C-alpha positions as CSV (number, residue, x, y, z in Angstrom):
1,M,31.1,-33.6,-15.1
2,V,30.4,-30.6,-12.9
3,A,33.8,-29.1,-13.6
4,A,33.1,-29.3,-17.3
5,L,29.8,-27.5,-16.9
6,V,31.4,-24.8,-14.9
7,L,34.2,-24.3,-17.4
8,V,31.6,-23.9,-20.2
9,L,29.6,-21.4,-18.1
10,V,32.7,-19.4,-17.3
11,A,34.0,-19.4,-20.8
12,G,30.6,-18.1,-22.1
13,V,31.3,-19.7,-25.4
14,F,28.0,-21.5,-25.8
15,S,24.5,-20.0,-25.9
16,A,22.1,-21.3,-23.2
17,R,20.3,-23.5,-25.6
18,R,23.5,-25.0,-26.9
19,M,24.8,-25.6,-23.4
20,L,21.5,-27.2,-22.4
21,S,21.5,-29.6,-25.4
22,W,25.2,-30.4,-24.7
23,G,24.5,-31.3,-21.1
24,L,21.4,-33.3,-22.1
25,R,23.4,-35.2,-24.7
26,R,26.0,-36.1,-22.1
27,V,23.5,-37.3,-19.5
28,T,21.5,-39.3,-22.0
29,A,24.6,-40.9,-23.3
30,S,25.5,-41.9,-19.7
31,A,22.1,-43.4,-19.2
32,L,22.3,-45.4,-22.5
33,A,25.7,-46.7,-21.5
34,A,24.3,-48.0,-18.3
35,V,21.5,-50.1,-20.0
36,P,22.4,-53.7,-19.3
37,R,23.6,-55.9,-22.1
38,E,20.8,-58.3,-21.6
39,V,18.3,-55.7,-22.7
40,P,17.3,-56.6,-26.3
41,T,19.1,-54.5,-29.0
42,A,15.8,-53.4,-30.5
43,R,14.7,-51.9,-27.2
44,R,18.0,-50.3,-26.6
45,E,17.9,-48.7,-30.1
46,E,14.4,-47.5,-29.6
47,L,15.4,-45.7,-26.4
48,R,18.4,-44.2,-28.2
49,R,16.1,-42.9,-30.9
50,R,13.7,-41.4,-28.4
51,L,16.5,-39.7,-26.5
52,D,18.1,-38.4,-29.7
53,C,14.7,-36.9,-30.7
54,V,14.4,-35.0,-27.4
55,V,18.0,-33.7,-27.8
56,R,17.2,-32.4,-31.3
57,L,14.1,-30.7,-30.0
58,A,16.0,-29.1,-27.2
59,E,18.5,-27.8,-29.7
60,R,15.7,-26.0,-31.5
61,G,14.1,-24.9,-28.2
62,G,10.9,-27.0,-28.8
63,V,10.7,-28.8,-25.4
64,D,9.1,-27.8,-22.1
65,E,12.0,-27.1,-19.9
66,R,10.4,-28.5,-16.8
67,R,9.7,-31.8,-18.4
68,L,13.2,-31.7,-20.0
69,G,14.6,-31.3,-16.5
70,E,12.6,-34.3,-15.3
71,L,14.1,-36.5,-18.1
72,A,17.6,-35.2,-17.4
73,R,17.2,-36.1,-13.7
74,A,15.8,-39.6,-14.6
75,C,18.8,-40.1,-16.9
76,S,21.2,-39.0,-14.2
77,D,19.6,-41.2,-11.5
78,A,19.6,-44.2,-13.9
79,A,23.3,-43.8,-14.7
80,K,24.3,-43.3,-11.1
81,D,25.0,-46.9,-10.3
82,R,26.1,-47.7,-13.9
83,R,23.2,-50.1,-14.3
84,V,19.7,-49.1,-15.4
85,S,17.0,-51.0,-13.6
86,P,13.9,-52.3,-15.4
87,G,11.9,-49.6,-13.8
88,E,14.3,-46.9,-14.7
89,L,14.4,-48.1,-18.3
90,E,10.6,-48.0,-18.5
91,R,10.6,-44.5,-17.1
92,L,13.2,-43.3,-19.5
93,E,11.3,-44.7,-22.4
94,V,8.0,-43.1,-21.3
95,L,9.5,-39.7,-20.6
96,A,11.6,-39.5,-23.8
97,G,8.8,-40.8,-26.0
98,G,6.3,-38.4,-24.4
99,L,8.6,-35.4,-24.8
100,C,9.4,-36.3,-28.4
101,A,5.7,-36.6,-29.2
102,L,4.7,-33.4,-27.4
103,G,7.4,-31.5,-29.1
104,G,6.3,-32.6,-32.5
105,G,9.5,-34.5,-33.1
106,E,9.9,-37.3,-35.4
107,L,11.8,-40.4,-34.6
108,P,14.5,-41.2,-37.3
109,N,14.3,-44.6,-39.0
């Protein structure tokens, strides 16, 4: 993952915002993939919707970068052992939901 980020930086193909949203999309996808199967589908889908909302806001530049970094670190930490704990899941839900709401984002149906 680090090599991919370095390659993108060196190539200079993406703008900073686009690179940020690309990295955020990757780390959120990793966290979602690590959510245990026993978590109800509705809860998993709600987390996906919240994370997607934050990614869309980041693409438009409508998110506090410090809080966005906090969410990205939480996603990375949750995905580290390839199994999101109940506490990590709750933290991801709260952070993503809060960022989406603060940024004025709307959750898709």
